[in-house]
FIBAFI-623367 format. One line per field, with one value per atom (N, C-alpha, C): residue number from 1; residue in three letters; atom name; y, x, z; chain. Coordinates in steps of 0.02 Angstrom, whole numbers, plus 50000, padded with zeros to 5 digits. Each point is the difference from the previous one (the first is absolute). Layout:
! FIBAFI-623367
k	NUM; ...
r	ala; ...
a	CA; ...
Y	Y; ...
X	X; ...
Z	Z; ...
c	A; ...
This chain:
! FIBAFI-623367
k	1; 1; 1; 2; 2; 2; 3; 3; 3; 4; 4; 4; 5; 5; 5; 6; 6; 6; 7; 7; 7; 8; 8; 8; 9; 9; 9; 10; 10; 10; 11; 11; 11; 12; 12; 12; 13; 13; 13; 14; 14; 14; 15; 15; 15; 16; 16; 16; 17; 17; 17; 18; 18; 18; 19; 19; 19; 20; 20; 20; 21; 21; 21; 22; 22; 22; 23; 23; 23; 24; 24; 24; 25; 25; 25; 26; 26; 26; 27; 27; 27; 28; 28; 28; 29; 29; 29; 30; 30; 30; 31; 31; 31; 32; 32; 32; 33; 33; 33; 34; 34; 34; 35; 35; 35; 36; 36; 36; 37; 37; 37; 38; 38; 38; 39; 39; 39; 40; 40; 40; 41; 41; 41; 42; 42; 42; 43; 43; 43; 44; 44; 44; 45; 45; 45; 46; 46; 46; 47; 47; 47; 48; 48; 48; 49; 49; 49; 50; 50; 50; 51; 51; 51; 52; 52; 52; 53; 53; 53; 54; 54; 54; 55; 55; 55; 56; 56; 56; 57; 57; 57; 58; 58; 58; 59; 59; 59; 60; 60; 60; 61; 61; 61; 62; 62; 62; 63; 63; 63; 64; 64; 64; 65; 65; 65; 66; 66; 66; 67; 67; 67; 68; 68; 68; 69; 69; 69; 70; 70; 70; 71; 71; 71; 72; 72; 72; 73; 73; 73; 74; 74; 74; 75; 75; 75; 76; 76; 76; 77; 77; 77; 78; 78; 78; 79; 79; 79; 80; 80; 80; 81; 81; 81; 82; 82; 82; 83; 83; 83; 84; 84; 84; 85; 85; 85; 86; 86; 86; 87; 87; 87; 88; 88; 88; 89; 89; 89; 90; 90; 90; 91; 91; 91; 92; 92; 92; 93; 93; 93; 94; 94; 94; 95; 95; 95; 96; 96; 96; 97; 97; 97; 98; 98; 98; 99; 99; 99; 100; 100; 100; 101; 101; 101; 102; 102; 102; 103; 103; 103; 104; 104; 104; 105; 105; 105; 106; 106; 106
r	met; met; met; ile; ile; ile; arg; arg; arg; ile; ile; ile; val; val; val; leu; leu; leu; leu; leu; leu; cys; cys; cys; gly; gly; gly; gly; gly; gly; gly; gly; gly; met; met; met; ser; ser; ser; thr; thr; thr; ser; ser; ser; ile; ile; ile; leu; leu; leu; met; met; met; lys; lys; lys; arg; arg; arg; met; met; met; gln; gln; gln; ala; ala; ala; glu; glu; glu; ala; ala; ala; asp; asp; asp; lys; lys; lys; arg; arg; arg; gly; gly; gly; leu; leu; leu; glu; glu; glu; ala; ala; ala; glu; glu; glu; ile; ile; ile; ser; ser; ser; ala; ala; ala; phe; phe; phe; gly; gly; gly; glu; glu; glu; gly; gly; gly; his; his; his; leu; leu; leu; pro; pro; pro; lys; lys; lys; val; val; val; ile; ile; ile; pro; pro; pro; tyr; tyr; tyr; ala; ala; ala; asp; asp; asp; val; val; val; ile; ile; ile; leu; leu; leu; leu; leu; leu; gly; gly; gly; pro; pro; pro; gln; gln; gln; ile; ile; ile; arg; arg; arg; phe; phe; phe; ser; ser; ser; phe; phe; phe; arg; arg; arg; arg; arg; arg; ile; ile; ile; ser; ser; ser; glu; glu; glu; glu; glu; glu; cys; cys; cys; thr; thr; thr; lys; lys; lys; cys; cys; cys; gly; gly; gly; ile; ile; ile; pro; pro; pro; ser; ser; ser; ala; ala; ala; met; met; met; ile; ile; ile; pro; pro; pro; his; his; his; ser; ser; ser; asp; asp; asp; tyr; tyr; tyr; gly; gly; gly; leu; leu; leu; met; met; met; asp; asp; asp; gly; gly; gly; lys; lys; lys; lys; lys; lys; val; val; val; leu; leu; leu; ala; ala; ala; leu; leu; leu; ala; ala; ala; glu; glu; glu; arg; arg; arg; leu; leu; leu; met; met; met; glu; glu; glu; glu; glu; glu; gly; gly; gly; lys; lys; lys; ser; ser; ser; thr; thr; thr
a	N; CA; C; N; CA; C; N; CA; C; N; CA; C; N; CA; C; N; CA; C; N; CA; C; N; CA; C; N; CA; C; N; CA; C; N; CA; C; N; CA; C; N; CA; C; N; CA; C; N; CA; C; N; CA; C; N; CA; C; N; CA; C; N; CA; C; N; CA; C; N; CA; C; N; CA; C; N; CA; C; N; CA; C; N; CA; C; N; CA; C; N; CA; C; N; CA; C; N; CA; C; N; CA; C; N; CA; C; N; CA; C; N; CA; C; N; CA; C; N; CA; C; N; CA; C; N; CA; C; N; CA; C; N; CA; C; N; CA; C; N; CA; C; N; CA; C; N; CA; C; N; CA; C; N; CA; C; N; CA; C; N; CA; C; N; CA; C; N; CA; C; N; CA; C; N; CA; C; N; CA; C; N; CA; C; N; CA; C; N; CA; C; N; CA; C; N; CA; C; N; CA; C; N; CA; C; N; CA; C; N; CA; C; N; CA; C; N; CA; C; N; CA; C; N; CA; C; N; CA; C; N; CA; C; N; CA; C; N; CA; C; N; CA; C; N; CA; C; N; CA; C; N; CA; C; N; CA; C; N; CA; C; N; CA; C; N; CA; C; N; CA; C; N; CA; C; N; CA; C; N; CA; C; N; CA; C; N; CA; C; N; CA; C; N; CA; C; N; CA; C; N; CA; C; N; CA; C; N; CA; C; N; CA; C; N; CA; C; N; CA; C; N; CA; C; N; CA; C; N; CA; C; N; CA; C; N; CA; C; N; CA; C; N; CA; C; N; CA; C; N; CA; C; N; CA; C; N; CA; C; N; CA; C; N; CA; C; N; CA; C
Y	49363; 50017; 50084; 50040; 50049; 50060; 50063; 50038; 50055; 49989; 50040; 50068; 50078; 50030; 50050; 49977; 50100; 50042; 50050; 50088; 50006; 50041; 50069; 50044; 50011; 50076; 49971; 49943; 50000; 49949; 49930; 49946; 49964; 49989; 49980; 49996; 50039; 49952; 49944; 49980; 49983; 49897; 50027; 49944; 49939; 49979; 50002; 49953; 50053; 49974; 49937; 50042; 49946; 49953; 49985; 49912; 49970; 50014; 49958; 49991; 50054; 49965; 49953; 49990; 49959; 49929; 50022; 49929; 49960; 50069; 49939; 49976; 50051; 49962; 49938; 50003; 49927; 49929; 50031; 49950; 49974; 50043; 49975; 49977; 49988; 50010; 50005; 50090; 50051; 50016; 50014; 50037; 50073; 50036; 50067; 50031; 50064; 50036; 50055; 50012; 50070; 50048; 50078; 50025; 50060; 50054; 50043; 50068; 50039; 50069; 50083; 50034; 50073; 50042; 50033; 50016; 50001; 50046; 49997; 49991; 49971; 49889; 50013; 50030; 49952; 50016; 50024; 49998; 49952; 49985; 49925; 49940; 50003; 49951; 49979; 50048; 49964; 49972; 49998; 49938; 49959; 49980; 49909; 49975; 50063; 49994; 49936; 49962; 49987; 50022; 50041; 50028; 50042; 50073; 50022; 50023; 49986; 50011; 50051; 50037; 50085; 50005; 50001; 50012; 50068; 49980; 50063; 50065; 50012; 50068; 50026; 49993; 50028; 49998; 49984; 49976; 50075; 50086; 50049; 50002; 49927; 50018; 49937; 49982; 49938; 50029; 50065; 49989; 50019; 50025; 50008; 49928; 49988; 49915; 49947; 50013; 49962; 50013; 50078; 50013; 49981; 49997; 49977; 49924; 49982; 49881; 50002; 50052; 49982; 50028; 50029; 50008; 49946; 49968; 49953; 49912; 50009; 49924; 50010; 49985; 49976; 50029; 49903; 50034; 50048; 50043; 50051; 49952; 50040; 50008; 50033; 50036; 50006; 49936; 49986; 49955; 50014; 49945; 50013; 50028; 50085; 50003; 49955; 49960; 49940; 49924; 49995; 49958; 50033; 50041; 50043; 50006; 50008; 49989; 49959; 49928; 49931; 49980; 50018; 49975; 49917; 50004; 49951; 49989; 49957; 49991; 49927; 49972; 49949; 50044; 50041; 50051; 50029; 50039; 50044; 49947; 49979; 49939; 49980; 50007; 49971; 50061; 50051; 50089; 49951; 49996; 50013; 49973; 49923; 49950; 50001; 50021; 50065; 50055; 50016; 50054; 49986; 49918; 49999; 49982; 49935; 50011; 50035; 50060; 50037; 50077; 49974; 50048; 50077; 50022; 50072; 50034; 50072; 50027; 50003; 50005; 50030; 50032
X	50122; 49925; 50045; 49989; 50041; 49907; 50016; 49937; 50014; 49965; 50021; 49945; 50029; 49949; 49985; 49942; 50006; 49987; 50018; 49966; 50006; 49913; 49983; 49968; 49956; 49962; 49964; 49943; 49947; 50015; 50021; 50031; 49930; 49945; 49977; 50020; 50057; 50007; 50051; 50026; 50048; 49981; 49916; 49988; 49985; 49980; 50004; 50081; 50051; 50066; 50007; 49990; 49983; 50005; 49919; 50000; 50007; 50052; 50009; 50076; 50052; 50058; 49943; 49962; 49979; 49993; 49958; 49999; 50059; 50052; 50069; 50037; 49984; 50047; 49966; 49944; 49983; 49979; 49997; 50057; 50038; 50083; 50071; 49996; 49958; 50019; 50039; 49990; 50019; 49956; 50017; 49939; 50033; 49960; 49989; 49922; 50009; 49964; 50000; 49956; 49990; 49944; 50025; 49932; 50026; 49932; 50008; 49989; 50040; 49958; 50014; 49953; 50046; 50057; 50034; 50051; 49979; 49954; 50017; 50007; 49996; 49959; 50108; 50045; 50032; 50050; 50006; 49996; 49987; 49921; 49975; 50028; 50028; 49988; 50084; 50054; 50046; 50042; 49973; 49998; 50015; 49957; 49989; 49981; 50052; 50044; 50034; 50049; 50059; 50023; 49960; 50029; 49938; 49991; 49952; 50035; 49950; 49986; 49929; 50047; 49955; 49980; 49921; 49984; 50038; 49995; 50027; 49964; 49918; 49967; 50024; 50043; 50031; 50071; 50045; 50062; 50033; 49927; 50057; 49993; 49995; 49973; 50080; 50055; 50041; 50055; 50024; 50054; 49989; 49965; 49955; 49972; 49983; 49957; 50060; 50049; 50096; 50027; 49970; 50060; 49965; 49944; 49956; 50009; 50009; 49994; 50073; 50071; 50034; 50060; 49911; 50056; 49972; 49920; 49983; 50045; 50053; 50046; 49937; 49942; 49970; 50017; 50004; 49997; 49956; 49989; 49959; 50027; 49924; 50030; 49933; 50013; 49937; 49990; 49925; 50009; 49991; 50046; 49995; 49926; 50001; 49953; 49988; 50013; 49974; 49974; 50040; 49980; 49935; 49965; 49982; 49923; 50004; 49956; 49967; 50042; 49992; 49945; 50049; 49943; 50062; 50065; 50036; 50011; 49929; 50076; 50027; 50030; 50058; 50055; 49990; 50066; 50028; 49944; 49998; 49988; 49983; 50038; 50057; 50034; 50069; 50040; 49963; 50037; 50004; 49962; 49976; 50070; 49996; 50024; 50115; 50003; 50065; 50027; 49952; 49993; 50034; 49944; 50059; 50036; 50024; 50060; 50054; 49995; 50038; 49985; 49976; 49972; 50025; 49950; 50016; 49962; 50007; 49935; 50045; 49947; 50017; 49944
Z	50460; 49933; 49979; 49945; 49973; 50034; 50013; 50018; 49942; 49932; 49970; 49988; 50015; 49985; 49897; 50001; 49951; 49990; 50009; 49998; 49924; 50007; 49952; 50013; 49969; 50028; 50039; 49996; 50065; 49983; 49998; 49963; 50003; 49942; 49975; 49920; 49988; 49932; 49990; 50076; 50008; 50050; 49985; 50042; 49918; 49987; 49923; 49999; 49964; 50042; 50057; 50034; 50063; 50017; 49962; 50025; 49927; 49958; 49937; 50048; 50046; 50005; 50053; 50051; 50035; 49951; 49946; 49982; 49990; 49962; 49974; 50074; 50043; 50064; 50017; 50016; 50002; 49963; 49945; 49943; 50017; 50032; 50003; 50041; 50036; 50099; 50073; 49939; 50031; 50072; 50067; 50050; 49995; 49968; 49959; 50056; 50028; 50024; 49958; 49960; 49954; 50006; 49984; 50022; 49991; 49958; 49974; 50035; 50022; 50017; 49977; 49994; 49973; 50041; 49989; 50014; 50052; 50046; 50043; 50050; 49995; 50054; 50018; 49975; 49983; 50077; 50063; 50069; 50036; 49964; 50029; 49989; 49950; 49979; 49991; 49999; 50008; 50046; 50066; 50058; 49980; 49930; 50026; 49925; 49952; 49919; 50016; 49931; 49998; 49943; 49956; 49960; 49947; 49986; 49988; 49921; 49959; 49907; 50000; 49971; 49946; 49958; 49987; 49941; 49945; 49941; 49957; 50014; 49996; 50028; 50055; 50059; 50047; 49996; 49946; 49996; 50015; 49989; 50042; 50056; 50049; 50075; 50032; 49946; 49999; 50039; 49979; 50045; 50099; 49999; 50060; 50058; 49940; 50057; 49984; 49977; 49977; 50086; 49991; 50044; 50103; 50009; 50003; 50034; 49927; 50038; 50015; 49967; 49997; 50080; 50035; 50071; 50055; 49966; 50039; 49987; 49924; 49991; 49954; 49950; 49977; 49917; 49948; 49938; 49966; 49945; 49959; 49957; 49930; 49950; 49953; 49967; 49938; 49957; 50007; 49953; 49903; 49978; 49908; 50003; 49943; 49967; 49967; 49962; 49953; 50048; 50038; 50044; 50033; 50009; 50056; 49947; 49913; 49951; 49999; 50003; 49963; 50040; 50094; 50061; 49994; 50013; 49974; 50074; 50029; 50075; 50026; 49916; 50005; 50012; 49964; 49997; 50036; 50039; 50066; 50037; 50029; 50063; 49977; 49948; 50000; 50027; 49975; 50015; 50060; 50046; 50058; 50060; 49972; 50051; 49970; 49920; 49993; 50072; 50004; 50021; 50072; 50018; 50096; 50013; 49938; 50014; 49967; 49995; 49991; 50037; 50044; 50050; 49980; 49941; 50017; 49947; 49989; 49967; 49928; 49951; 49929; 49972
c	A; A; A; A; A; A; A; A; A; A; A; A; A; A; A; A; A; A; A; A; A; A; A; A; A; A; A; A; A; A; A; A; A; A; A; A; A; A; A; A; A; A; A; A; A; A; A; A; A; A; A; A; A; A; A; A; A; A; A; A; A; A; A; A; A; A; A; A; A; A; A; A; A; A; A; A; A; A; A; A; A; A; A; A; A; A; A; A; A; A; A; A; A; A; A; A; A; A; A; A; A; A; A; A; A; A; A; A; A; A; A; A; A; A; A; A; A; A; A; A; A; A; A; A; A; A; A; A; A; A; A; A; A; A; A; A; A; A; A; A; A; A; A; A; A; A; A; A; A; A; A; A; A; A; A; A; A; A; A; A; A; A; A; A; A; A; A; A; A; A; A; A; A; A; A; A; A; A; A; A; A; A; A; A; A; A; A; A; A; A; A; A; A; A; A; A; A; A; A; A; A; A; A; A; A; A; A; A; A; A; A; A; A; A; A; A; A; A; A; A; A; A; A; A; A; A; A; A; A; A; A; A; A; A; A; A; A; A; A; A; A; A; A; A; A; A; A; A; A; A; A; A; A; A; A; A; A; A; A; A; A; A; A; A; A; A; A; A; A; A; A; A; A; A; A; A; A; A; A; A; A; A; A; A; A; A; A; A; A; A; A; A; A; A; A; A; A; A; A; A; A; A; A; A; A; A; A; A; A; A; A; A; A; A; A; A; A; A
């Protein structure tokens, strides 16, 4: 099971993307638990995450969050603006899988 956490300003805007990613994972038979939270929840969710993805609206926090994730051995990345804007669950799920395979933050 892969546990993917999406972070944004308040957790609301990523909920649509989360649902689309979960639908793609289910369609492919991939065991995934995908959740969305506001960035303030990072300390609570980081122990349970396999990968953390950030929405473009909190790009200014990426360095801090990425460093925190790296300390815990969790890969993280910014969700590409185009994929986020289109709410492309397939591409964002592929990003999470790639990060898990590589085991690093980008």
